[in-house]
mmCIF file of the C-alpha atoms, coordinates in Angstrom:
data_MODEL
# 
_entry.id   MODEL 
# 
loop_
_atom_site.group_PDB 
_atom_site.id 
_atom_site.type_symbol 
_atom_site.label_atom_id 
_atom_site.label_alt_id 
_atom_site.label_comp_id 
_atom_site.label_asym_id 
_atom_site.label_entity_id 
_atom_site.label_seq_id 
_atom_site.pdbx_PDB_ins_code 
_atom_site.Cartn_x 
_atom_site.Cartn_y 
_atom_site.Cartn_z 
_atom_site.occupancy 
_atom_site.B_iso_or_equiv 
_atom_site.pdbx_formal_charge 
_atom_site.auth_seq_id 
_atom_site.auth_comp_id 
_atom_site.auth_asym_id 
_atom_site.auth_atom_id 
_atom_site.pdbx_PDB_model_num 
ATOM 1   C CA . UNK A 1 1   ? -0.012 -0.321 0.198   1.00 0.00 ? 1   UNK A CA 1 
ATOM 2   C CA . UNK A 1 2   ? 1.460  3.299  -1.085  1.00 0.00 ? 2   UNK A CA 1 
ATOM 3   C CA . UNK A 1 3   ? 1.692  6.271  1.509   1.00 0.00 ? 3   UNK A CA 1 
ATOM 4   C CA . UNK A 1 4   ? -0.703 9.085  1.684   1.00 0.00 ? 4   UNK A CA 1 
ATOM 5   C CA . UNK A 1 5   ? -0.285 12.935 1.873   1.00 0.00 ? 5   UNK A CA 1 
ATOM 6   C CA . UNK A 1 6   ? -3.460 15.475 2.840   1.00 0.00 ? 6   UNK A CA 1 
ATOM 7   C CA . UNK A 1 7   ? -3.521 17.868 0.121   1.00 0.00 ? 7   UNK A CA 1 
ATOM 8   C CA . UNK A 1 8   ? -3.609 21.411 1.525   1.00 0.00 ? 8   UNK A CA 1 
ATOM 9   C CA . UNK A 1 9   ? -4.518 25.267 1.270   1.00 0.00 ? 9   UNK A CA 1 
ATOM 10  C CA . UNK A 1 10  ? -2.568 27.711 1.962   1.00 0.00 ? 10  UNK A CA 1 
ATOM 11  C CA . UNK A 1 11  ? -3.916 28.269 5.286   1.00 0.00 ? 11  UNK A CA 1 
ATOM 12  C CA . UNK A 1 12  ? -3.645 24.456 6.162   1.00 0.00 ? 12  UNK A CA 1 
ATOM 13  C CA . UNK A 1 13  ? -7.123 23.377 5.122   1.00 0.00 ? 13  UNK A CA 1 
ATOM 14  C CA . UNK A 1 14  ? -7.448 20.302 3.820   1.00 0.00 ? 14  UNK A CA 1 
ATOM 15  C CA . UNK A 1 15  ? -8.072 19.851 -0.467  1.00 0.00 ? 15  UNK A CA 1 
ATOM 16  C CA . UNK A 1 16  ? -7.000 16.252 -1.130  1.00 0.00 ? 16  UNK A CA 1 
ATOM 17  C CA . UNK A 1 17  ? -5.176 13.195 -0.640  1.00 0.00 ? 17  UNK A CA 1 
ATOM 18  C CA . UNK A 1 18  ? -1.887 12.052 -3.256  1.00 0.00 ? 18  UNK A CA 1 
ATOM 19  C CA . UNK A 1 19  ? 0.331  9.672  -2.968  1.00 0.00 ? 19  UNK A CA 1 
ATOM 20  C CA . UNK A 1 20  ? 3.577  10.497 -1.031  1.00 0.00 ? 20  UNK A CA 1 
ATOM 21  C CA . UNK A 1 21  ? 6.121  10.503 -4.227  1.00 0.00 ? 21  UNK A CA 1 
ATOM 22  C CA . UNK A 1 22  ? 3.478  11.464 -6.552  1.00 0.00 ? 22  UNK A CA 1 
ATOM 23  C CA . UNK A 1 23  ? 3.168  14.734 -4.179  1.00 0.00 ? 23  UNK A CA 1 
ATOM 24  C CA . UNK A 1 24  ? 6.249  15.454 -4.490  1.00 0.00 ? 24  UNK A CA 1 
ATOM 25  C CA . UNK A 1 25  ? 7.282  14.530 -8.533  1.00 0.00 ? 25  UNK A CA 1 
ATOM 26  C CA . UNK A 1 26  ? 3.932  16.783 -9.001  1.00 0.00 ? 26  UNK A CA 1 
ATOM 27  C CA . UNK A 1 27  ? 5.260  19.565 -7.005  1.00 0.00 ? 27  UNK A CA 1 
ATOM 28  C CA . UNK A 1 28  ? 1.540  19.308 -4.910  1.00 0.00 ? 28  UNK A CA 1 
ATOM 29  C CA . UNK A 1 29  ? 0.625  21.784 -2.012  1.00 0.00 ? 29  UNK A CA 1 
ATOM 30  C CA . UNK A 1 30  ? 0.817  18.862 0.769   1.00 0.00 ? 30  UNK A CA 1 
ATOM 31  C CA . UNK A 1 31  ? 0.370  18.921 5.578   1.00 0.00 ? 31  UNK A CA 1 
ATOM 32  C CA . UNK A 1 32  ? 4.110  17.743 6.176   1.00 0.00 ? 32  UNK A CA 1 
ATOM 33  C CA . UNK A 1 33  ? 6.074  18.071 10.010  1.00 0.00 ? 33  UNK A CA 1 
ATOM 34  C CA . UNK A 1 34  ? 8.935  18.661 11.381  1.00 0.00 ? 34  UNK A CA 1 
ATOM 35  C CA . UNK A 1 35  ? 10.092 17.964 15.576  1.00 0.00 ? 35  UNK A CA 1 
ATOM 36  C CA . UNK A 1 36  ? 13.559 19.132 17.238  1.00 0.00 ? 36  UNK A CA 1 
ATOM 37  C CA . UNK A 1 37  ? 14.076 17.431 20.207  1.00 0.00 ? 37  UNK A CA 1 
ATOM 38  C CA . UNK A 1 38  ? 16.672 18.660 23.449  1.00 0.00 ? 38  UNK A CA 1 
ATOM 39  C CA . UNK A 1 39  ? 18.196 17.697 26.146  1.00 0.00 ? 39  UNK A CA 1 
ATOM 40  C CA . UNK A 1 40  ? 18.478 18.753 29.537  1.00 0.00 ? 40  UNK A CA 1 
ATOM 41  C CA . UNK A 1 41  ? 21.964 20.370 28.499  1.00 0.00 ? 41  UNK A CA 1 
ATOM 42  C CA . UNK A 1 42  ? 20.389 22.511 25.860  1.00 0.00 ? 42  UNK A CA 1 
ATOM 43  C CA . UNK A 1 43  ? 22.413 19.765 22.703  1.00 0.00 ? 43  UNK A CA 1 
ATOM 44  C CA . UNK A 1 44  ? 19.626 19.355 19.579  1.00 0.00 ? 44  UNK A CA 1 
ATOM 45  C CA . UNK A 1 45  ? 19.052 15.946 18.705  1.00 0.00 ? 45  UNK A CA 1 
ATOM 46  C CA . UNK A 1 46  ? 19.525 15.171 14.918  1.00 0.00 ? 46  UNK A CA 1 
ATOM 47  C CA . UNK A 1 47  ? 20.221 13.191 12.716  1.00 0.00 ? 47  UNK A CA 1 
ATOM 48  C CA . UNK A 1 48  ? 21.151 10.967 9.416   1.00 0.00 ? 48  UNK A CA 1 
ATOM 49  C CA . UNK A 1 49  ? 18.971 10.424 7.210   1.00 0.00 ? 49  UNK A CA 1 
ATOM 50  C CA . UNK A 1 50  ? 19.513 6.451  5.366   1.00 0.00 ? 50  UNK A CA 1 
ATOM 51  C CA . UNK A 1 51  ? 20.862 6.184  2.566   1.00 0.00 ? 51  UNK A CA 1 
ATOM 52  C CA . UNK A 1 52  ? 18.228 4.873  0.657   1.00 0.00 ? 52  UNK A CA 1 
ATOM 53  C CA . UNK A 1 53  ? 15.597 7.654  0.934   1.00 0.00 ? 53  UNK A CA 1 
ATOM 54  C CA . UNK A 1 54  ? 14.665 8.777  -2.499  1.00 0.00 ? 54  UNK A CA 1 
ATOM 55  C CA . UNK A 1 55  ? 14.939 11.939 -1.460  1.00 0.00 ? 55  UNK A CA 1 
ATOM 56  C CA . UNK A 1 56  ? 18.072 14.070 0.585   1.00 0.00 ? 56  UNK A CA 1 
ATOM 57  C CA . UNK A 1 57  ? 19.309 11.272 1.337   1.00 0.00 ? 57  UNK A CA 1 
ATOM 58  C CA . UNK A 1 58  ? 22.761 10.719 4.450   1.00 0.00 ? 58  UNK A CA 1 
ATOM 59  C CA . UNK A 1 59  ? 21.946 14.159 4.910   1.00 0.00 ? 59  UNK A CA 1 
ATOM 60  C CA . UNK A 1 60  ? 21.669 14.891 8.349   1.00 0.00 ? 60  UNK A CA 1 
ATOM 61  C CA . UNK A 1 61  ? 18.169 17.224 9.495   1.00 0.00 ? 61  UNK A CA 1 
ATOM 62  C CA . UNK A 1 62  ? 15.920 17.138 12.501  1.00 0.00 ? 62  UNK A CA 1 
ATOM 63  C CA . UNK A 1 63  ? 15.121 15.275 14.968  1.00 0.00 ? 63  UNK A CA 1 
ATOM 64  C CA . UNK A 1 64  ? 12.520 13.661 12.819  1.00 0.00 ? 64  UNK A CA 1 
ATOM 65  C CA . UNK A 1 65  ? 10.149 14.923 9.710   1.00 0.00 ? 65  UNK A CA 1 
ATOM 66  C CA . UNK A 1 66  ? 6.567  13.001 8.177   1.00 0.00 ? 66  UNK A CA 1 
ATOM 67  C CA . UNK A 1 67  ? 3.234  13.075 7.409   1.00 0.00 ? 67  UNK A CA 1 
ATOM 68  C CA . UNK A 1 68  ? 0.382  12.917 8.951   1.00 0.00 ? 68  UNK A CA 1 
ATOM 69  C CA . UNK A 1 69  ? -2.240 10.402 7.455   1.00 0.00 ? 69  UNK A CA 1 
ATOM 70  C CA . UNK A 1 70  ? -6.491 11.410 7.214   1.00 0.00 ? 70  UNK A CA 1 
ATOM 71  C CA . UNK A 1 71  ? -7.309 9.448  10.260  1.00 0.00 ? 71  UNK A CA 1 
ATOM 72  C CA . UNK A 1 72  ? -4.599 11.436 12.624  1.00 0.00 ? 72  UNK A CA 1 
ATOM 73  C CA . UNK A 1 73  ? -4.211 14.501 13.926  1.00 0.00 ? 73  UNK A CA 1 
ATOM 74  C CA . UNK A 1 74  ? -0.250 16.403 13.508  1.00 0.00 ? 74  UNK A CA 1 
ATOM 75  C CA . UNK A 1 75  ? 0.654  14.740 17.205  1.00 0.00 ? 75  UNK A CA 1 
ATOM 76  C CA . UNK A 1 76  ? -0.515 11.845 16.716  1.00 0.00 ? 76  UNK A CA 1 
ATOM 77  C CA . UNK A 1 77  ? 1.231  12.815 13.777  1.00 0.00 ? 77  UNK A CA 1 
ATOM 78  C CA . UNK A 1 78  ? 4.035  13.242 15.196  1.00 0.00 ? 78  UNK A CA 1 
ATOM 79  C CA . UNK A 1 79  ? 4.436  10.649 18.161  1.00 0.00 ? 79  UNK A CA 1 
ATOM 80  C CA . UNK A 1 80  ? 3.872  7.807  15.389  1.00 0.00 ? 80  UNK A CA 1 
ATOM 81  C CA . UNK A 1 81  ? 6.730  9.062  13.278  1.00 0.00 ? 81  UNK A CA 1 
ATOM 82  C CA . UNK A 1 82  ? 8.601  9.030  16.586  1.00 0.00 ? 82  UNK A CA 1 
ATOM 83  C CA . UNK A 1 83  ? 8.490  6.527  17.489  1.00 0.00 ? 83  UNK A CA 1 
ATOM 84  C CA . UNK A 1 84  ? 9.131  4.756  14.300  1.00 0.00 ? 84  UNK A CA 1 
ATOM 85  C CA . UNK A 1 85  ? 12.367 6.132  13.168  1.00 0.00 ? 85  UNK A CA 1 
ATOM 86  C CA . UNK A 1 86  ? 13.513 7.132  16.152  1.00 0.00 ? 86  UNK A CA 1 
ATOM 87  C CA . UNK A 1 87  ? 12.068 4.382  18.695  1.00 0.00 ? 87  UNK A CA 1 
ATOM 88  C CA . UNK A 1 88  ? 11.197 7.310  21.180  1.00 0.00 ? 88  UNK A CA 1 
ATOM 89  C CA . UNK A 1 89  ? 8.098  7.968  23.071  1.00 0.00 ? 89  UNK A CA 1 
ATOM 90  C CA . UNK A 1 90  ? 8.271  11.660 24.333  1.00 0.00 ? 90  UNK A CA 1 
ATOM 91  C CA . UNK A 1 91  ? 6.032  14.927 24.858  1.00 0.00 ? 91  UNK A CA 1 
ATOM 92  C CA . UNK A 1 92  ? 5.691  17.157 21.892  1.00 0.00 ? 92  UNK A CA 1 
ATOM 93  C CA . UNK A 1 93  ? 4.186  20.446 21.554  1.00 0.00 ? 93  UNK A CA 1 
ATOM 94  C CA . UNK A 1 94  ? 3.089  22.189 18.054  1.00 0.00 ? 94  UNK A CA 1 
ATOM 95  C CA . UNK A 1 95  ? 5.165  25.661 17.651  1.00 0.00 ? 95  UNK A CA 1 
ATOM 96  C CA . UNK A 1 96  ? 4.371  26.997 14.361  1.00 0.00 ? 96  UNK A CA 1 
ATOM 97  C CA . UNK A 1 97  ? 3.856  26.755 10.655  1.00 0.00 ? 97  UNK A CA 1 
ATOM 98  C CA . UNK A 1 98  ? 5.024  27.881 8.237   1.00 0.00 ? 98  UNK A CA 1 
ATOM 99  C CA . UNK A 1 99  ? 5.299  27.094 3.732   1.00 0.00 ? 99  UNK A CA 1 
ATOM 100 C CA . UNK A 1 100 ? 8.724  26.210 1.930   1.00 0.00 ? 100 UNK A CA 1 
ATOM 101 C CA . UNK A 1 101 ? 9.056  24.221 -1.453  1.00 0.00 ? 101 UNK A CA 1 
ATOM 102 C CA . UNK A 1 102 ? 12.561 23.260 -3.172  1.00 0.00 ? 102 UNK A CA 1 
ATOM 103 C CA . UNK A 1 103 ? 13.563 21.237 -6.026  1.00 0.00 ? 103 UNK A CA 1 
ATOM 104 C CA . UNK A 1 104 ? 14.964 18.104 -4.910  1.00 0.00 ? 104 UNK A CA 1 
ATOM 105 C CA . UNK A 1 105 ? 17.392 15.920 -6.479  1.00 0.00 ? 105 UNK A CA 1 
ATOM 106 C CA . UNK A 1 106 ? 15.761 13.010 -9.161  1.00 0.00 ? 106 UNK A CA 1 
ATOM 107 C CA . UNK A 1 107 ? 12.930 14.958 -10.007 1.00 0.00 ? 107 UNK A CA 1 
ATOM 108 C CA . UNK A 1 108 ? 11.043 15.601 -7.068  1.00 0.00 ? 108 UNK A CA 1 
ATOM 109 C CA . UNK A 1 109 ? 11.050 18.405 -4.653  1.00 0.00 ? 109 UNK A CA 1 
ATOM 110 C CA . UNK A 1 110 ? 9.022  19.641 -1.388  1.00 0.00 ? 110 UNK A CA 1 
ATOM 111 C CA . UNK A 1 111 ? 5.985  22.086 -1.477  1.00 0.00 ? 111 UNK A CA 1 
ATOM 112 C CA . UNK A 1 112 ? 5.142  22.046 2.785   1.00 0.00 ? 112 UNK A CA 1 
ATOM 113 C CA . UNK A 1 113 ? 3.342  23.348 4.876   1.00 0.00 ? 113 UNK A CA 1 
ATOM 114 C CA . UNK A 1 114 ? 5.244  22.305 7.633   1.00 0.00 ? 114 UNK A CA 1 
ATOM 115 C CA . UNK A 1 115 ? 3.510  22.300 11.223  1.00 0.00 ? 115 UNK A CA 1 
ATOM 116 C CA . UNK A 1 116 ? 7.419  22.092 13.594  1.00 0.00 ? 116 UNK A CA 1 
ATOM 117 C CA . UNK A 1 117 ? 6.862  20.348 17.059  1.00 0.00 ? 117 UNK A CA 1 
ATOM 118 C CA . UNK A 1 118 ? 9.547  20.803 20.382  1.00 0.00 ? 118 UNK A CA 1 
ATOM 119 C CA . UNK A 1 119 ? 9.334  18.578 23.219  1.00 0.00 ? 119 UNK A CA 1 
ATOM 120 C CA . UNK A 1 120 ? 11.719 17.129 25.306  1.00 0.00 ? 120 UNK A CA 1 
ATOM 121 C CA . UNK A 1 121 ? 14.635 14.475 25.216  1.00 0.00 ? 121 UNK A CA 1 
ATOM 122 C CA . UNK A 1 122 ? 17.527 12.621 27.289  1.00 0.00 ? 122 UNK A CA 1 
ATOM 123 C CA . UNK A 1 123 ? 18.135 9.397  26.605  1.00 0.00 ? 123 UNK A CA 1 
ATOM 124 C CA . UNK A 1 124 ? 19.493 7.596  23.797  1.00 0.00 ? 124 UNK A CA 1 
ATOM 125 C CA . UNK A 1 125 ? 17.292 6.779  20.953  1.00 0.00 ? 125 UNK A CA 1 
ATOM 126 C CA . UNK A 1 126 ? 16.155 3.644  18.898  1.00 0.00 ? 126 UNK A CA 1 
ATOM 127 C CA . UNK A 1 127 ? 16.895 4.955  15.434  1.00 0.00 ? 127 UNK A CA 1 
ATOM 128 C CA . UNK A 1 128 ? 15.433 3.432  12.493  1.00 0.00 ? 128 UNK A CA 1 
ATOM 129 C CA . UNK A 1 129 ? 17.711 1.925  9.574   1.00 0.00 ? 129 UNK A CA 1 
ATOM 130 C CA . UNK A 1 130 ? 15.476 2.223  7.293   1.00 0.00 ? 130 UNK A CA 1 
ATOM 131 C CA . UNK A 1 131 ? 15.580 5.895  8.411   1.00 0.00 ? 131 UNK A CA 1 
ATOM 132 C CA . UNK A 1 132 ? 17.737 6.930  9.506   1.00 0.00 ? 132 UNK A CA 1 
ATOM 133 C CA . UNK A 1 133 ? 22.154 5.907  10.140  1.00 0.00 ? 133 UNK A CA 1 
ATOM 134 C CA . UNK A 1 134 ? 22.980 8.246  12.772  1.00 0.00 ? 134 UNK A CA 1 
ATOM 135 C CA . UNK A 1 135 ? 21.890 10.319 14.975  1.00 0.00 ? 135 UNK A CA 1 
ATOM 136 C CA . UNK A 1 136 ? 23.943 12.896 17.346  1.00 0.00 ? 136 UNK A CA 1 
ATOM 137 C CA . UNK A 1 137 ? 23.372 15.590 19.926  1.00 0.00 ? 137 UNK A CA 1 
ATOM 138 C CA . UNK A 1 138 ? 24.854 19.274 19.575  1.00 0.00 ? 138 UNK A CA 1 
ATOM 139 C CA . UNK A 1 139 ? 24.716 22.641 20.447  1.00 0.00 ? 139 UNK A CA 1 
ATOM 140 C CA . UNK A 1 140 ? 23.225 24.868 18.631  1.00 0.00 ? 140 UNK A CA 1 
ATOM 141 C CA . UNK A 1 141 ? 25.489 27.624 17.859  1.00 0.00 ? 141 UNK A CA 1 
ATOM 142 C CA . UNK A 1 142 ? 28.513 24.632 16.810  1.00 0.00 ? 142 UNK A CA 1 
ATOM 143 C CA . UNK A 1 143 ? 25.580 23.534 14.295  1.00 0.00 ? 143 UNK A CA 1 
ATOM 144 C CA . UNK A 1 144 ? 25.358 27.050 12.870  1.00 0.00 ? 144 UNK A CA 1 
ATOM 145 C CA . UNK A 1 145 ? 28.824 26.684 11.893  1.00 0.00 ? 145 UNK A CA 1 
ATOM 146 C CA . UNK A 1 146 ? 28.578 23.490 10.955  1.00 0.00 ? 146 UNK A CA 1 
ATOM 147 C CA . UNK A 1 147 ? 26.146 24.806 8.608   1.00 0.00 ? 147 UNK A CA 1 
ATOM 148 C CA . UNK A 1 148 ? 27.499 27.668 7.383   1.00 0.00 ? 148 UNK A CA 1 
ATOM 149 C CA . UNK A 1 149 ? 30.496 25.780 7.225   1.00 0.00 ? 149 UNK A CA 1 
ATOM 150 C CA . UNK A 1 150 ? 28.723 22.805 4.227   1.00 0.00 ? 150 UNK A CA 1 
ATOM 151 C CA . UNK A 1 151 ? 25.917 23.910 3.668   1.00 0.00 ? 151 UNK A CA 1 
ATOM 152 C CA . UNK A 1 152 ? 26.140 20.230 1.872   1.00 0.00 ? 152 UNK A CA 1 
ATOM 153 C CA . UNK A 1 153 ? 25.739 18.169 4.307   1.00 0.00 ? 153 UNK A CA 1 
ATOM 154 C CA . UNK A 1 154 ? 22.473 18.996 5.263   1.00 0.00 ? 154 UNK A CA 1 
ATOM 155 C CA . UNK A 1 155 ? 18.648 18.914 4.189   1.00 0.00 ? 155 UNK A CA 1 
ATOM 156 C CA . UNK A 1 156 ? 16.888 22.288 2.952   1.00 0.00 ? 156 UNK A CA 1 
ATOM 157 C CA . UNK A 1 157 ? 13.764 22.375 5.566   1.00 0.00 ? 157 UNK A CA 1 
ATOM 158 C CA . UNK A 1 158 ? 16.587 22.058 8.478   1.00 0.00 ? 158 UNK A CA 1 
ATOM 159 C CA . UNK A 1 159 ? 18.344 25.332 7.479   1.00 0.00 ? 159 UNK A CA 1 
ATOM 160 C CA . UNK A 1 160 ? 14.956 27.043 6.467   1.00 0.00 ? 160 UNK A CA 1 
ATOM 161 C CA . UNK A 1 161 ? 13.613 26.065 9.795   1.00 0.00 ? 161 UNK A CA 1 
ATOM 162 C CA . UNK A 1 162 ? 17.122 26.774 11.664  1.00 0.00 ? 162 UNK A CA 1 
ATOM 163 C CA . UNK A 1 163 ? 17.634 30.250 9.733   1.00 0.00 ? 163 UNK A CA 1 
ATOM 164 C CA . UNK A 1 164 ? 14.160 32.265 9.906   1.00 0.00 ? 164 UNK A CA 1 
ATOM 165 C CA . UNK A 1 165 ? 12.785 30.631 13.725  1.00 0.00 ? 165 UNK A CA 1 
ATOM 166 C CA . UNK A 1 166 ? 15.264 29.240 15.615  1.00 0.00 ? 166 UNK A CA 1 
ATOM 167 C CA . UNK A 1 167 ? 14.084 32.107 18.306  1.00 0.00 ? 167 UNK A CA 1 
ATOM 168 C CA . UNK A 1 168 ? 10.942 29.290 17.999  1.00 0.00 ? 168 UNK A CA 1 
ATOM 169 C CA . UNK A 1 169 ? 12.920 26.870 18.148  1.00 0.00 ? 169 UNK A CA 1 
ATOM 170 C CA . UNK A 1 170 ? 14.815 26.836 21.254  1.00 0.00 ? 170 UNK A CA 1 
ATOM 171 C CA . UNK A 1 171 ? 13.427 25.023 24.567  1.00 0.00 ? 171 UNK A CA 1 
ATOM 172 C CA . UNK A 1 172 ? 13.036 28.002 26.308  1.00 0.00 ? 172 UNK A CA 1 
ATOM 173 C CA . UNK A 1 173 ? 10.427 28.799 23.287  1.00 0.00 ? 173 UNK A CA 1 
ATOM 174 C CA . UNK A 1 174 ? 10.120 25.228 24.030  1.00 0.00 ? 174 UNK A CA 1 
ATOM 175 C CA . UNK A 1 175 ? 8.171  26.160 27.745  1.00 0.00 ? 175 UNK A CA 1 
ATOM 176 C CA . UNK A 1 176 ? 6.413  28.946 27.072  1.00 0.00 ? 176 UNK A CA 1 
ATOM 177 C CA . UNK A 1 177 ? 3.974  27.473 24.762  1.00 0.00 ? 177 UNK A CA 1 
# 
């Protein structure tokens, strides 16, 4: 069974469904989410996407990212995928959403209305190797230096979030939600 995504308008109102790959090939705006987890040492958990991913493989990105199903709220979908991809159960709070579009390798694009969720986690993830090949904890200032020095090692949406919403993805912002 193919995975489907929820097509939305710019106000996040559902307007239909489509096969995930087809939506990425046709550049259709669809609902997605990105999770960023912090530990008590103010380190962000990031992961390296698996080599087998059909786009952005081997790139470093935020803790978890995926798509909602029509039967799920954003929070339910985020909890499900966080468990499936990273083996993590953690409290999450919805922070904000944004729209972005970028053409990627292999004739696909990302055109997503991306909900960003924040959470706290202080344990060891149990990564699903079909989704992620590595993970690490990193301080924001070190991450920003690394992205500046080697931007091609990171996903587009993660760099976009960091460049445009750095003040809304901090542990302090999470606590204020």
